[in-house]
N, C-alpha and C positions, 0 to 999 in steps of 0.2 A: 636566452631563458625567453620562456613567453610574455608577450606585454601585459597579460593579466596576472593578477596576484595567482600565485600556485597554491594555496589553501583553498581561495576558490574554485579553480581548476577539479582540485581533489574534489570538494562537496558536490560539482555539477556531473560528475563521471561517475560517481560514486552512487547519486540519485537514480541513474539509470541501470546502473548495474543491481541495485537495492529492488526497483521496479522488478526486475527479472526474476532474481533470485528468491524473492516472496512470493512470486507466481507460482513458482514449480513445486514448492508445497503447501498453499494455500488450498489449493483446489482438492488437496486429501482427502477431507471429511466432508466435503461437498459431494462427493460422487453418489451416495444414496437419493440426495435430493435430487441430482439432475436427472438421475435415473426415473426416478417417479415423476417428475414432470415433464420429460420427453418420450414415456414411454417405451425407455428401455430395461434390458436386464441390467442385473449388479454385475455381468462380467462384462455386457457391453460398454457400459459406462466406465471399465478401467481402461478404456482405449483414450480415453481422454486424457489420460496421463501419459501412455506410451506414445500415441501421437506426438506430441509435445517433445517427450524424450529422445525421442529417433530423428526427428529433424533438427533439435538441438545439437545433439550428439555427431551430426553429420558436418554441419558450419562447424563446430569449434575449432577442429584440427588444421583447417583451410582458409583462416581467418587472415593467416600474414599473407598468404599470395593473395587472396580477395582484396587486401589492401595496396599490393601491388598493383594490380589493376583500375583501382579507381581513386586510390587516396585515402588516407586512415581517416580524415575528418568526414570526408563525405561519405565513406562505408558506415561510420557510425552514425551519422543523419539517417541515411537508409533504414539500418538496425530500427532505430527508434522508432521511425514513422510507421515500418510492417510491423513493430510489436503492439503499437499504440493502436492505430488502424484494426488490425486484427483483435486486438483487445474489444471493439467497439463489436465486431462480427461475433465473437462468443456471447457479448452479455447478450445479445437481440437474437441470438440462434433459436431459428424456429421448429427445428429437428436434430437428430443425433448426427448426420452426415453433413451438417450444416457446422457445427459444431466441432467435428472432427479436424473438415478441412481448415475451419479456422485456426485451430491449435496448430495444423501443422505448419503456418503461415506463421502463426505467432513464435513456435518454435525456430523459426528460421530467424525471423528478427532477432530474437533474443540468443540466438546463439555468437550474435557478434559483442553483446552488450559486455559482458565480463571480461574477455580478452582486450577490447579494445581499452575498458577502464582503466584494468593493469597496466597496459602498455603506455597509455597515456601520462600516468602516475612514473611511470620507471624514467620516461624522458622530459617529465616537467621539474623533477626533484635530482640534486646531484646524488651520489651513492650514498654519502655519508648520512642524509637526510630520508632516504628511500624505505628504510625500515617503519619511521613515525607515517609517512605516506602512504604506507602499505595496512598501516593500522586501521587508517580510514577504509579503507577498500576493504578490510577484514569485518567491518561491518554488514558489508554487504554478502560476502560467503561463506560467512560463520553464523552471525546472529541471526540475520533474515530466516534462513530456514528452523531454527528455533519458535520464531514468533509465529511464523506461518499458519500452522495447524490452529495457535488459538484466535488467532484471528480471523480465519478463515471458518472457523466453527461458530465464532460470536457473531459474524455477518450473515453465515447462513439460517443461524436462529431468530435472528431480530429482525432481518428484513429477506432476501432470497439468495440466493445462489449466483444469481446475475450480478452481483454488484462486487463480488471476488474478481470479475474480469471489466467491469466500468469502472472499478475505482481507480483504473489504471490511466486512463483520458487523461484527468488535470495534471495528474505526474507527467504523464509523457509528452503533451504540451509544455508545459513548465520547461523540463528536460530538451526537448527540442528546440525551442528558443534559445536557452543558456547556452548549449552549445552551440548553435550558431554563431551565437554574439561573439563567446571568448575562447572557445577551441581553435587553436590552429597547428596545422603540423610545423614540425622544427622542418629547418632548411635540409639537411642531411635527407628526411624523408619527402622531401616535396621533389628532389631531385629522384630519387628512385621508384616514385608512384608514376603511374602513368605510361608503364613501361609495355611494349608489344609482345605481351608474350604468348606463345603458342599456349592453347589450351590444351590441358592435359586429359583428353576426355577419358582414357582409358583407367589413369590413376583415380580421376572422380569417380568413376562408375564402380571400381573397386572398391573405394573408399565407403561410398554409400549405401550401395549392398552389404557389405562386411558390416559396418558399425551397424545398420540399422538393423540387420537379423540378430546380432549380437544382441542389441538393448532388447528386442524382443522376445532372446532366448532368457535372458538375466530377468524381466520382467514379468515372464508367461510362466516359468520355468518350474516351478515350485507350484502353480494352480494347475499344471497339466503334467503334474508326477516325472520334470524332469524327462531323462531319459527311457522313460518305459511310453514316451510319446512319440510317435513317428514324427510329427509336423514338430517337436522340438529337436529332434535327433537330427533332422533334415538342415534344418535352420541351423543347426552348431555346425553341421559338417560343411556350408556353403560360406559361413561367415570365418571360418578356419582357413578356406582355401585363398578367399578371398582377401582376407585380411594378410595371409603370407605372401600370397601373391603382389600386393599391394607394395611390401616393403621389397621384394626383391625388384619390381617396375620402377619403383621411387629412386632407388640407388643407381639403377641403370640409365634413366632418362635425365635428359641435359636441363631440361626446364620442370623440376616436380612438384606437384600441386602440395604436396605434404614434406614437409624439411626433416627428413628421419635422420637423417646426418649430423641434426642436434643431439640425439642419443648416445654418438661416439665419445662425447663431451662426460667424463666419468661425474663431474661434479652435476653436470646437467639431470644427468639418468637416475642418479643419489636424490637430487631432489625431487624426480617425477615421482620417483618411488614413496618418497617422504609425503608427496602432494596426495598420491594416490590412498595411502594409509589414513590421511586427513579425511578424505571424504569418504572411507568404508568406516571410518571407529566414529567420526560425527555423525552421520545420517545411520549408524546402524544403533548406536545408543538412543537416537531423537526416535526410533522405529520401537524401541525394547521396553522404555521406559511408559509411554501411554498406553501400549499393550497390555503391560504388565498391569498396573494400575485400573485401566478401564475391565478388561477381562475377566483378572483374579480379585480385584477388590472393589470394583463396584463404582470406580468412580465416572463423574459423568466428561465429556468431551472438554469442559470449559475449567474442571476440576482439574485434569490432568496436564489440560494445558499451561495453568497457572505453576504447576510443579516446574516446567520446560520454562517457561518466562522466568522465573525469578535467576536461573542460571544465566541468560542471554541478558539481564540486567547486569547482573555483574561483570560478565564478559567487556559489556560496553566500556566499565569502568576499566577494565584491565588492559584494554589494548592500547591505549594511548601512553602507557607505563611500559608495554612490551616496547611498542614504538621507539620509546628514547631510550630502553636499553639495549636495543640492537647497534646505537650508535657508542656504547662503551663494551659489550661484551661480544664475545666471537658468537655467530650465529648457533653453530653447531652445540656449543654449548648451550645456549639458550632450548634448542628441539633436544638436546639432552634432558634437561632439566623437564623437559613439557610431556615427553615421552616416560621419565621415570613417575613423575606426577601421575600420568593418565593409569601407568601401571598399578600403582601403589591403589587408586580409585577403584578401579576395575577388579582387583583382590578383595579390594575391602567391600564392595558391592555384592559380590558373588557367596561371601560371607554373612552378611547383614541380609539380604531379602529372604521375606517368607512371607506368608498371608498373613500376620498381623501387623505389618511394619506401618507404621503412623504417615499423615500428611507430611510433618516437619521431617521427618526421615529420610521420606521419598525425596524431598526437597534437598537437604546435604547431600544425598548421594547424589542427585542431579546435578548440581554444583562442583561436586568433586570429580564428576566425570566429564565437565564441559569445561570448566576453567582452561585447564591443561592445555585446551587447542589453540588458545591466543598466543603462547609460548611456542608452539609449533610451527601453523599457519603463518606467521608473519615472516620468519628467518627462513621458513623452507623458499616462501616468494622471494624472499631477496635472494639467497643465494642462487635460485636459478639462474640470474643473470651474470655471476660472476663467470671471469674469463671469456666472454662472447661478446662479438661487436654489437652496437648498439643498432645497427641495420636488423638484427634479428629480433629487435625486441618484437616486434608482433606476433613471429612466429611462436618465440618463445612464450610470451601469454597466452596463446591459442592451445598450444601443446599442454600447458600447464593447468586451465582449466578443463580441458579436457581429461585429461588423466583424473583428475579429482571428482569430474562428475562422474566418469566409469568407474572409480572408487567408489561412490558413493550408490552407484546402481549394483557394484560385485556385493559390497557390504549389507546391502537389504537383501539382497536374494539369499545369501548366505545366512544370516541369524534367521529370515523367515524359514528356511528350511530347516538349520538345527534345531529350532523351536519345536517345529513339526514331528521331527522325525527321533529326537531325543524324548520330547513328549509320550511317544508309543514306547519308546523302550522302557520307560519309568513305570507307566502305566502296567505293561505286561509284567514287570520285578514286582510292582504294589500288588497286582491281580494274585501274585502266588500268597500273599497274605490275607485274603480276603475269602476263602473257601470256606464251605461250611464244616469240613473238617479241622478247621482251626479254631480251638477253644475260644480265646480272645476274640476273634469274630463274634462268634456266637454269641457271646457276652454281650458285645457293644448292641448287637442287632437286640437283643431281648432287652436291653436297658432302654434304648430308645424307643422302640416299639411302647415299651411301658409309660414312656413319657407322653409319646403321641397318641396312645388310647386313654390317658389321663387328661388330654386336654380336647378330646373328641373328636379326632381326628380320624377319617373313614379309613378300614385297611390300613390301619397303622404300620403291619408287619412290612406291606410289600411298600409303604412311605418311607419306612426306616433301611429297606434295601437302596432304593431308588435317590434317598438324602447321602446313605454311606460313599454309593458309586460317587456321585459328585462331587462329595468331599476327595476321593482315591484320585479323580479325574484333576483336581483342581491342585491338589501335592504333584502329580505328574508332573502338570504344566510349572508350577514352579521352581522344581525340580532342573526343568528344560531350561529355564531362564537362568538357574545358577550355574549351570555347566555352560553356557553361550558364555557368560560374565566371564567366566574362567580361562575360555578359549580364547576373547578379546585380549585378556590381561596378558597372556603369553604373548598374543603377536606384538602388543605396547611392548613387552618387556626387548622382544629381536627388534624392534627399529630403535630401541635405547643405543645399543648396542651398533645399528647401523648409522645413528647420527655421527659418529666419530671416523667414517670414511670419508666425509665432505672436507674440501679443502677449510684451510684458516683463511678468512677473510679481516681484513684490517679496519676494525669498527670507526676508526675516525679519518682513514685515510680515503683514495681513492675509488675504494671498493674493488679492487683486484685483488685475486687470491693469491697470497705469497708461496714461497716455493715449499715451506716443510708441510708437511702431514701431520 
């Protein structure tokens, strides 16, 4: 047991992780301001997000190997220092090039914060209390992305985009001091640290290129028309070749940089799929609702953010309850309940969404979509460690956070593509009913033209055609959102069934899986 109070340790490590997770979503709304201030185009400004995600994704899966080189506490301190220092350079960057380089370094430092926070919690608390400890960590992984856009919009509108990076400085300094004072490596990890491992240069190269190119494909695919772009096709082929070669190489090498053998454990592999889908579901719905409210209903960024924040507040109250339930109820049953609730909420969202939805209704829909995440995230994190030696906790944390982050990228890319493609399909279908040969359409044009002429609008018939076209386009977009929610609901239903493949855990015991399935 550590000398410091375990709950103090939980607060300290979660503070550092919260700072990093918040930074992944807080910059999204500031991109137009960054582009205007630094004289960059809107496409160039998106590399502010992509550069961070690429470097972050490369570091996440190899955190276990990096800890074996320098020790966990020292690695944690290095990550906090890199993240804090690079945040300062981001905030004072005079050009886009300086900002992008700073964001790459920030991503490298941030890549180790989430896995180390999770691994430290896993080793600090006994198995029967891990669920409650992971509820503290869940605040960083689930709540921070929901409030990030709201906070980023408020800071950008009232101050300047630079403060979304500069605000990390005091938090980073405090976290650095607290980690140095109170966090310590457990004895078994101290013995394992500072091993004279041979550096797996080939494995690292394959990982870096494969993950980086995959992240760029996911981030830029829809923008470049996916496989209609030679750039995307080339990056996809290279990424697939590198990642497949990485798995083959890491299985053969004696000292791998990435412990892919962990996926041979069925429980860990299933938990990884769960975490991948948690990332996909949480981020895709976080993308869908603000876009719907802002693009189709005319909400401001702040008003749309309030819809997201209400769900985040309720989730904060829910997480400790879920943490307590993990010590009484099997994790797979909690996850099954979470996926079932999410399935129902997504089906209901698909039936309820229209162009006249009220603020209150949108808020309740968002609450219904987001509250089930707590019942999935905490148990999935808990069961990932079942049946695996504690020396693997750092590697487990790195891989679990990696698959969740990749799920976020994949989910965002899929829903963005679905919205664009389904809107085109519905627009073509609706256009079949808006021809001049359609009596109902002609009647609508005549009626609207008469009202516009009575109001003194010039060229009333041309204005009527334009307004009816905009209405049709909005209807097509609304139908695309409905289609996307239907698809997400079906996927969540499949995950409900997959929950029962996980091994039983003893909620009150030593945390080892039972023999029964």
